[in-house]
N, C-alpha and C positions, 0 to 999 in steps of 0.2 A: 350404322349403316351411312350415315352422311359422315363425308370425310372434308369437304371444302365447307369451309367457315369465314364467315365475315368480320375482317380484319380493318379498321383504319379505311374503310369504300374498296377495298381490294378482298380478291376470295383467293385462300392459298393454291396455291399453283397455277396460275397464272401469272403473267411476270406483268412489274410496272411498266404502265403506260404512259409513252412520250405525251409532251406536253403540247405536239404539235397539231394534235388530231382538231378536225373541223364538225362541227353537228349545226347540221339544219333542225332543230327540233321539230314534233307535232309533223312532219311531211310526212307521213303514211306513203307504201306502198300501194295499197288497195283501198275498200272503201272507209277504213274511219278515219277522220275529222272533227280533232276537239274543238273545232271553231263552226259557228252556224253555218249553212248550207252554203250562202253567196259570200261571205269574208272566207270560206274556205275555196270557193271555186273563183276569186278572185286570185286568193292568191298564188294557189297553185298554178292553176290558168298563166302567171305570169313568170313561172321558171323557165320554158321553156318556148319556141314558137312551133305552135301545131304546124305539121309540113308533113304533104307525100310523102314516102320516103325515097322518091326520087333524088330527095335534098336532106342532107339534115349537118351535125356537127363532124369535123376534118379526121383523118384517120390520126390514131395516135398511136405508143407504145408505152405501158406501164412497167416499172418494175418495184416499186415499192419501195425504192434504195429512201425515201423519205414520204409522206401522207401529205397529199397536195389536196388541201383543203377548196382548193378554186379548183378542181374535179369531181370531187366527191366527197358527199356531206353520210354522214351517220345517221341512220332510223333509231328512235332513243325515245323513252317513253310512253309504249304504246301496244299493241298486238295488232295481228291482224283478223280477231276473232276468236271465239267461242272456243273452234277447232284447236288452237294454239296453246299450248300449256306455259308458257314464257312469255315474256317482257323483252321487246328491243330495246336494249341498255347502247350506252356510249361502253360502258366499261367492258363490254365483251368483244370489244375488237383494239386490238392489240398490235401494231409494227414490232417490230423485233428483226439482227439479221438481214433484212433486206427484205424482208416475205412481210406478208401483211396476215395474221395469222385472226380467224373469228372463232368465240366458245357460244359452248352453251355449260351453264353452272347448276349446280342448287345454289340459290340464295333468295330466303321468302320477302316477296315486297305484298302492298298491301294489295294487288290483284294476281298475282303469279309467284309459286315456288322457285319459277329455274329463272333465269335469264339469258338468252342466244341475243346474235349478231344478223347485223343486214345494212351492207354499205351500197348508196346509189348514187350514182354517177347524175353531175347538175345538167350535163350535154343531153342531149336527145342522138339518134343516130340512124341513119336507114340504112337499105341495103347496103351488102356488106359483107366482107368476112370477119367476124365473132372469135376471139380466142384466147383460152387463159390456159393458163400451166398449175394446177394446184393438187393439193392430196388430201383427204379426206380421215375423220374416226370412224370409229365403228361403233355401233349400236341400236337396240332396234326400235320406234318409233319416232326415229330422226331422219332428218331431211336435208341436206348440204347441195345446194340451188346456185348453177348460175345462169343464167337468162336475163333477156328482155322483156320487158312490161311498158305499157301505159295504158293508164283507164279516165275513168270520170273523174276521181280525184287532180285531174290532169287536165277537164273538161273536154277530153277524148273517149270516143270507143276503147273497149276493154280489148288490144292486142298483144300477145305476148308468145318468144319464142323460149324453150326452157332445155337444158340438162338438170335433170333433177337426181341425184345417189342415196336410194334410201339405205342408209347403211346400217339396216339388219341383214341387207346381202351386198357389201362391199364388193360384188364379182360383175355387180349389174348397174348400169344407167339406163335412166325411162327420158325420151323425148317427148316433147309435146307441141303446140301453138293452143293461142286461142286468136278468135277471129270473130270481132266486135260481141266478146263474150263465151262464144261458143268453143267448148275445148275439139280441138280435130288433131289429125296426123298425130293419134299416140302411139306409139312403140316403145320396146323394153331391147337392149342389144348386149350384150356378154362384151367384159373389160379380159385385155390379158392377163391382167394381174390386179391383185386386191387393190380398193381407190383407197385404203385405210395403209397400206405398203409403199406404195410406190406414187409419183408425181405420175398426171398424164397431162397431156395436152385437149384438150374438148376446144372441138372450133365447129363454127358452124360457117355456112356460106348463103345468105337471103339475098333471092333476086326477086323478081316480081312475079314469078311463076313458077318458081321452087326454090325450095330447100335443101341442104344436104349437112347433116351433123356427119361431123370424125371424130373418130377417138386414135390419138397421136396419130395420125394420117390416112387411118382406115376409115372407107367408107360404111358409117353402120346405120345408115337410115337417110333415104330421100325422099320426098313428093312434088311432086309436078300437080298442078293444081291455081285455077283460076281464082280459087278463093286461100287466100294468104294471107298473116298481118301484109298492110298496107299503109300505115302508121309511121313514124318517127319514135324509134323508143328508147329507154332511158337502160343504162345496162344496171345490172344486179347482182352481188353476193350473200345469199343467208346460208345459217345454220341454226335450226327451230326443230322442235318438240311437238310430238300431240300426243294426246290419251282418249283420243276419239277416234283416230282415220286408221285403226288398228286394221283394219281389212287392208287396208293399200300399205301403211309405214311399218305393220308390226304393231306387236302389243307392247305400249312403251314401256323400259327397263330402265326404272334410275339408274343414272350412271353413278359411281362413286368414285371421279375423278371428273377434271373437268373435259368433255369434248372438246377438240378443236378443228378448223379448218384452216388448213394453210397453202395461203396464194401466191404464187411467185412471180406470174408476169400476167397484166391482160393486156390484150392488141383491139382493135377494132382497124379495120383497111377499107376505104370505100370501095364502091362496085365500080372496076377497072381498073385499076390502080396495080402497079405492081407489087410481089410480095415486099416486106417490112425489112424482116428478118429469116435470120435461117431457120425455126423454127418454124415458122408460118404454114400453113399446110397450100398455100397460096402459090410458095413455093417449087413443094412435088410436085401439083399441079401443073405447073409453067412449064416441069422438063417432060412431061405424060407428052 
């Protein structure tokens, strides 16, 4: 049943990792912190400056030809709670052939039976276009996500904008927001082709009173609301699993091989700036 086995701190089926990966240990996405509350607040509040989303870090395009440890760090050594059946692990993040691969695989630790992957941006970004080209795997009980997030661990209210592919159904993508910790604006949209067989470009354009989500340049969901995320956020990619969220993610099936999410590129274009590259949804919108 178990085909992935640990060997010299590596797992069969996962390529060797390059040595240039950066890690900022104990920097969780959500509500976990291995420090005391005050130490946690001062440590993580200092990572970036809190600001309204009218201002933020500048536009960029990242093709992962190398792993830029000044732009990204890797979640390592914790999970986001009991709902998650895997441990965020640096060993599950692997640069390969001009892409970045995030893995979920069986490897028993003291706390979990599986390891999984998450990267976070060092910077915080405001209104603008967020875009990424990636391919998921398949598997029930697994979640592959591209999203922005800020929260209490950063000394801020919980704001979030999501793309989530629940790979029990690789023909559908889920989008939503959180505003001050409350889930809002959720919807599901069909994908033109399976997410595990093809790369797609996932884009959302965040404006003060509107958010639009696109797949391969086609609008799949739009909301206009005075109550939207309004705080600069960090950019995340993750792949993780759950034994308990079966109503949402499907019943967890033990994978018989390492499951992966391959990220080709990611970009942010600040609101009001022209498109930076041909595949950007902003280029198509500028021609309309």
